[in-house]
N, C-alpha and C positions, 0 to 999 in steps of 0.2 A: 654046255650053252645053248640056246636055244639059239632057233633061225630067225626068231623076229628082230627085223630092222631099228638098231638105234634112230634118235629122232633128230630129223632133218634140221638146218639151222634156221630154216622158215618155219619148221613146227618149232621150236625154241624162243622164236621170234614171236610167234603171235604168243605164245604164253606168257612171254616178259614183257611184251608191251600189254597184252589185257589188265594184266596184274597192276603194272605199272596204273595204268589207267582208273582202277576200280580202289588201290588202296591212296594215289595222286601224287606218289614219288618211287623210286625204281627201288624194287624188292630183290634183290639177288635169290635167282633161281639155280639148282642143282641140280647136274644130272648124276643121279642115283641108278639102282639096280632093289628091284622087287623081286617076291615069289608068291606067284598067282596061281589059281585054276584058272585056265583057258575058257576054259565053258562049263557050265551049272554040274555036269554029270560028271567032272573029271575030277579023277582021286588023287594025283600027284599032280604037285605045283611045280612051275615053270617061273625060272628065273625069267623078268622083263625089263628092258627101259623102264627110268620113270622119271619124273622131274620133281624133283620138292622143292618148298618154301616155306616158309613159316614168319605169321605176320602175329606180333604179343605171345598170347599161348594158345593159340592155333596154328596145325600145323597141318599143308594140304601135299597129296600125291596126287599125279596124273601118271597113269601108267599105261605103256603100250602094247597090246594083244597079239599085235598084226599087224600089217598092213592096215590102215584103215581101221583099226579098233581098239578104244581108248577105253580107259576105265579111271573113275574118278574117285576122289574120297577126302574130308578132313577128320582130325582129331583134338581134341584136348588133352586124351587119357588113353593108356588101352580100355578103359570104360566107359569109355565118352567119343565113340567112332559116327562118322555118320557119310553116307552119299546121297546122292540126287534122287534117288528109287529108280534111275533110270540105272540098267547094268553094264550097258555098253552102248557107243557113243561110234558112229562112221565119221567123224568133223570135228577136229581137235579145239577150233573154235567154238561149236555147240556147247562140247564138254566143260572148257575152263569157264564158258560164260554163266554153262548151270552151276558148275558146282560152286563160283564167285556168288551167285544170287542167291540159292540155297544158304551157303554160310550168313550172311549180310543176314537173311530171315528169319537164320536162328540164331546166330549172333545178339538181334532187336530183341527176337525172344525172354535171352537169358538176362538180357539187363531189364527187361520189364519185369520177369518174376522175381529178379533181387530185389527190384523196387518196390514191388508191394509186399515183399517178406521181412 
């Protein structure tokens, strides 16, 4: 097990409130574990605490890589995984807001593509 601290109740509340605001309803946010490379050159994976939620067919993961070190992504399947383009955040609110914005933009593009085809 790593020395990465679990999410604080304040951090969890920030994520839950931001997600609920984005989707205009409460969304269950679960505490899970995931394995990540903490730094780009790492060969080994490290177990990290993470927050997970799902809305429709989209899954979201926000992982804690250390104190004030956050990583996020969303995915629809193993082949459809996306990030924000920023490998790491030092502010959890900025991380979750960026994740939700990028996913909303991606979802709008997906709908447009489906309408055009």
